[in-house]
C-alpha positions in Angstrom: 0.0 0.0 0.0 2.9 2.4 0.6 3.8 3.2 -3.1 0.2 4.1 -4.2 -0.2 6.3 -1.1 3.1 7.9 -1.8 2.1 8.8 -5.4 -1.2 10.0 -4.1 0.4 12.3 -1.5 2.8 13.6 -4.2 -0.1 14.4 -6.5 -1.9 16.3 -3.7 1.3 18.2 -2.9 1.6 19.3 -6.5 -1.9 20.6 -6.5 -1.6 22.3 -3.2 1.4 24.2 -4.5 0.0 25.0 -7.9 -3.5 26.1 -6.8 -4.5 28.8 -4.4 -8.0 27.4 -3.8 -8.2 25.1 -0.8 -8.7 21.4 -1.8 -10.9 18.7 -0.3 -9.8 15.0 -0.5 -12.3 12.4 0.8 -11.3 8.8 1.6 -14.2 6.5 1.2 -14.4 2.9 2.4 -17.0 0.1 2.4 -17.1 -0.3 6.2 -15.2 0.5 9.4 -11.8 -1.1 9.5 -10.8 -0.9 5.8 -8.0 1.6 6.7 -9.3 5.1 5.8 -7.8 6.8 8.8 -4.5 4.9 8.5 -4.3 5.9 4.8 -5.0 9.6 5.7 -2.3 9.6 8.4 0.2 8.0 6.0 -0.4 10.7 3.5 -0.2 13.4 6.2 3.3 12.3 7.2 4.4 12.2 3.5 3.1 15.7 2.9 4.7 17.1 6.1 8.0 15.7 5.0 7.6 17.6 1.7 7.1 20.9 3.7 3.3 21.1 3.9 2.0 22.5 7.2 -0.3 19.7 8.3 -2.4 19.4 11.5 -4.8 16.8 12.9 -8.2 18.5 13.5 -9.7 15.3 14.7 -8.9 11.6 14.3 -10.8 8.7 15.9 -8.4 5.7 16.3 -10.8 3.7 18.6 -7.8 2.3 20.4 -6.4 0.5 17.2 -2.7 0.2 17.9 -1.7 0.5 14.2 -3.7 3.6 13.7 -2.5 5.1 17.1 1.1 4.5 16.0 0.4 6.4 12.7 -0.3 9.6 14.6 3.4 9.8 15.5 4.6 13.3 15.9 1.9 15.0 13.8 0.6 18.2 15.4 -2.8 17.5 17.0 -5.1 20.5 17.7 -6.6 19.9 21.2 -10.4 19.1 21.2 -12.9 21.6 22.4 -14.7 20.5 25.7 -18.4 21.1 25.8 -20.6 20.6 28.9 -23.8 18.9 27.7 -26.5 18.1 30.3 -23.8 17.7 33.0 -21.5 15.6 30.9 -18.3 17.0 29.4 -18.0 15.9 25.7 -15.2 16.6 23.3 -15.5 17.9 19.7 -13.2 19.2 17.0 -12.1 22.8 17.9 -13.0 24.6 14.7 -12.0 28.0 15.9 -8.6 26.8 17.1 -7.9 25.3 13.7 -8.9 28.5 11.8 -6.8 30.6 14.2 -3.8 28.2 13.6 -4.5 28.4 9.8 -2.5 25.4 8.6 -2.2 24.5 4.9 -3.9 21.1 5.5 -6.1 19.7 8.2 -7.1 16.0 8.7 -10.7 15.5 9.8 -12.0 12.0 10.5 -15.6 10.7 10.7 -17.1 13.5 8.5 -20.7 12.2 8.9 -20.5 12.7 12.7 -23.3 14.8 14.3 -21.8 17.5 16.6 -22.8 18.0 20.2 -25.8 20.3 20.8 -24.5 23.8 21.2 -21.8 23.5 18.5 -21.7 26.1 15.8 -22.7 23.5 13.1 -25.0 20.5 13.5 -22.7 18.3 11.4 -19.0 17.8 11.1 -19.1 18.1 7.3 -20.3 21.7 7.8 -17.2 22.3 9.9 -15.2 21.1 7.0 -16.9 23.5 4.6 -16.1 26.3 7.0 -12.4 25.3 7.0 -12.4 25.3 3.2 -14.0 28.8 3.2 -11.2 29.9 5.6 -8.6 28.8 3.1 -7.6 25.5 4.8 -7.4 22.3 2.7 -8.9 19.2 4.2 -8.4 15.4 4.0 -11.4 13.6 5.5 -12.9 10.1 5.7 -16.4 8.7 5.4 -17.9 5.2 5.0 -20.1 4.5 2.0 -23.2 3.9 4.1 -23.1 7.6 5.2 -23.7 9.0 1.8 -27.2 10.3 1.7 -28.3 9.0 -1.8 -27.2 5.4 -0.8 -29.1 5.4 2.4 -31.9 3.2 1.1 -29.6 0.8 -0.7 -27.5 0.3 2.4 -30.6 -0.2 4.5 -31.9 -2.9 2.2 -28.6 -4.6 2.2 -27.7 -4.6 5.9 -31.1 -4.3 7.6 -29.7 -1.2 9.4 -30.9 2.3 8.7 -27.9 4.7 9.0 -29.0 7.9 10.7 -25.9 10.0 10.2 -25.3 11.0 6.6 -23.6 13.6 4.4 -25.3 15.1 1.4 -24.1 14.1 -2.1 -23.4 17.7 -2.8 -20.6 17.6 -0.2 -19.0 14.6 -1.9 -19.3 16.4 -5.3 -17.4 19.3 -3.7 -14.4 17.1 -3.3 -11.5 17.7 -5.6 -10.4 14.0 -5.2 -12.2 10.9 -3.9 -10.0 8.0 -2.9 -11.4 4.5 -2.4 -9.6 2.6 0.4 -10.4 -1.0 -0.4 -9.6 -4.4 1.1 -11.1 -7.7 0.3 -14.0 -9.1 2.3 -11.8 -11.8 3.7 -9.2 -9.4 4.9 -11.7 -7.1 6.6 -13.4 -10.0 8.4 -9.9 -11.2 9.4 -9.1 -7.8 10.8 -12.4 -7.9 12.8 -11.5 -11.3 14.3 -8.1 -10.0 15.3 -9.6 -7.2 17.3 -8.4 -4.5 14.9 -11.9 -3.0 14.3 -14.0 -3.5 17.4 -13.5 -4.6 21.0 -13.4 -8.5 21.4 -16.8 -8.7 23.0 -18.4 -7.1 19.9 -16.7 -9.3 17.3 -19.0 -12.2 17.0 -22.1 -10.1 16.9 -20.6 -7.9 14.1 -19.5 -11.0 12.1 -23.1 -12.3 12.1 -24.8 -9.0 11.4 -23.3 -6.0 9.6 -20.0 -7.7 8.7 -21.7 -10.7 7.0 -19.9 -11.6 3.7 -22.8 -10.7 1.6 -23.2 -7.3 3.2 -19.6 -6.5 2.8 -19.4 -7.6 -0.8 -22.4 -5.3 -1.6 -21.0 -2.3 0.3 -17.6 -2.8 -1.4 -19.3 -2.7 -4.8 -21.2 0.5 -3.8 -18.0 2.1 -2.7 -16.2 1.2 -5.9 -19.2 2.5 -8.0 -19.4 5.7 -6.0 -15.8 6.5 -6.6 -16.1 5.6 -10.3 -19.1 7.9 -10.6 -17.1 10.8 -9.0 -14.2 10.2 -11.4 -16.6 10.2 -14.3 -18.1 13.5 -13.2 -14.7 15.0 -12.8 -13.8 13.9 -16.3 -17.1 15.3 -17.7 -16.4 18.6 -15.9 -12.9 18.7 -17.4 -14.4 18.2 -20.9 -16.8 21.1 -20.3 -14.0 23.4 -19.1 -11.8 22.5 -22.0 -14.5 22.9 -24.6 -14.5 19.2 -25.6 -17.5 17.5 -27.0 -20.0 16.2 -24.5 -22.1 13.1 -24.9 -24.1 13.3 -28.2 -27.4 12.7 -26.4 -27.1 14.0 -22.8 -29.1 12.1 -20.3 -31.7 14.0 -18.2 -33.4 12.5 -15.2 -36.7 13.6 -13.7 -37.9 12.5 -10.2 -41.6 13.0 -9.7 -41.6 14.6 -6.3 -44.7 14.8 -4.1 -45.9 16.0 -0.7 -45.8 12.4 0.5 -43.7 12.0 3.6 -42.4 8.6 2.3 -41.0 10.1 -0.9 -37.4 10.5 0.3 -36.4 7.1 -1.1 -37.7 8.1 -4.5 -35.6 11.2 -4.4 -32.5 9.2 -3.3 -33.1 6.7 -6.1 -33.2 9.5 -8.6 -29.9 10.9 -7.2 -28.2 7.5 -7.6 -29.5 7.0 -11.2 -28.4 10.6 -12.2 -24.9 10.0 -10.7 -24.5 6.7 -12.6 -25.6 8.4 -15.8 -23.5 11.5 -15.1 -26.8 13.4 -15.8 -28.4 16.6 -14.8 -31.5 15.8 -12.8 -34.7 17.5 -11.8 -37.1 17.0 -8.8 -40.4 18.1 -10.2 -43.4 18.9 -8.0 -46.8 19.6 -9.6 -48.8 22.1 -7.7 -52.5 21.3 -8.3 -55.3 23.5 -7.0 -55.8 21.2 -4.0 -52.1 21.8 -3.0 -51.9 25.5 -3.7 -50.7 27.8 -0.9 -53.7 28.3 1.4 -55.2 24.9 0.5 -52.4 22.4 1.1 -52.7 20.6 4.5 -50.1 21.4 7.1 -48.7 17.9 7.2 -48.3 17.8 3.4 -46.8 21.2 3.4 -44.2 20.1 6.0 -43.5 16.9 4.1 -43.1 18.8 0.8 -40.6 21.2 2.4 -38.6 18.3 3.7 -38.6 16.6 0.3 -37.4 19.8 -1.4 -34.6 20.3 1.1 -33.5 16.7 0.6 -33.5 17.0 -3.2 -31.5 20.2 -3.2 -29.0 18.7 -0.8 -28.5 15.8 -3.3 -27.9 18.2 -6.2 -31.3 18.3 -7.9 -32.7 21.3 -9.7 -36.1 21.6 -8.0 -38.9 22.7 -10.3 -42.5 23.6 -9.3 -45.0 23.2 -12.1 -48.6 24.4 -11.9 -51.3 22.2 -13.5 -54.8 21.0 -12.8 -53.6 17.3 -12.7 -50.1 15.9 -11.8 -49.9 14.1 -15.2 -50.4 17.3 -17.2 -47.5 19.0 -15.5 -45.1 16.0 -15.6 -45.8 15.2 -19.2 -45.4 18.8 -20.3 -42.1 19.2 -18.4 -40.7 15.9 -19.7 -41.4 16.7 -23.3 -40.1 20.3 -23.0 -36.8 19.3 -21.3 -36.1 16.1 -23.3 -36.2 13.9 -20.2 -34.6 10.5 -20.8 -35.2 8.8 -17.4 -38.2 9.2 -15.0 -38.6 7.9 -11.4 -42.1 7.6 -10.0 -43.1 6.6 -6.5 -45.3 3.5 -6.3 -48.9 4.5 -5.7 -50.8 3.3 -2.6 -54.1 3.4 -4.5 -55.9 0.1 -5.2 -56.7 -1.0 -8.7 -60.4 0.0 -8.5 -59.3 3.6 -7.8 -56.9 3.5 -10.7 -59.6 2.2 -13.0 -62.1 4.8 -11.9 -59.8 7.9 -11.7 -57.0 6.9 -14.0 -53.3 6.5 -13.4 -50.8 9.3 -13.8 -48.1 6.6 -14.5 -50.2 4.9 -17.2 -51.0 8.2 -18.9 -47.3 9.2 -18.7 -46.2 5.9 -20.4 -48.8 6.5 -23.2 -47.7 10.1 -23.9 -43.9 10.1 -23.3 -42.5 7.2 -25.4 -38.8 8.1 -25.4 -38.1 8.0 -21.6 -37.1 5.0 -19.5 -39.4 4.8 -16.4 -38.6 3.3 -13.0 -41.1 2.9 -10.2 -39.8 2.9 -6.7 -41.8 1.5 -3.7 -42.3 3.8 -0.8 -41.9 1.1 1.8 -39.6 -1.8 2.5 -38.9 -4.1 5.5 -35.9 -2.1 6.9 -36.5 -0.7 10.4 
């Protein structure tokens, strides 16, 4: 692993020296224990030896001896102590790092939620402030913490991950590095006590760290990094005036005021990322849901869905029409939509026969778009 990391560090050094804009590098892994923090610290040492002013903003070693040893003599910014309900907790000291103003700061566990009373709710927001202050950042996150993959991970592992980072944050990264080990190697590390404490090993092996789970998470991580590389390449083509794809893909998510629609939005974000496509979250405002008529619960759900779509990089569009189908069909035809994601209706077949189906009408009138229907519910708790 040393040589690839050395080349990686040298590439980052070159870019730090040639560009004035602070850079963000994210290390992604399929699961805890793959070596993200270890890889970051190796790169930090290599960069410091090349003269880069590096500090540790926050690193979680969880008592892993190999990772602890990698800290070595790197400068560590002391954590900020916060009194929360009579308990003293520690968080990354954002103000101290900005005052110190290093060239590069290492920040672990980017998806972490900060203690109540912190300036930002999430650690990734701390990272964005560091970048705004002119500090480059190397940070780490597991694939299950990326917002648009939340549903896929839940179906795979049976565990709903609560702490996530928006895809727009991942897209902000100048570089995304996949830290990968085989499933067998990771399970071996777990048995050796290099991931969790001994008393948690057997439970982990039979739950989250099952071979099937890890294989799927590993594939998700590889795809996510490949998607990011593809997007960076497409951005380069645009900057250099090179020819884009002959028929650009355009994705439309049919967004509603349904509180269960988040999984439809996330599915649209994943599809758009794989296609390297611009995507729209389209909401049709019918007279029944116009301001002053929409019910409070639906208004709240719609606001949440809009916020989620924006955080995942969608262009949110509101269309006024008497019926949802009218607005969706008109928008799809006007914008040349190639992929459409609907949520699965909860109406029974007699209601569909009596009132008609938006989906069926869409399929009849928009012939050139691929349509995917996403169920609102699954068995993941």
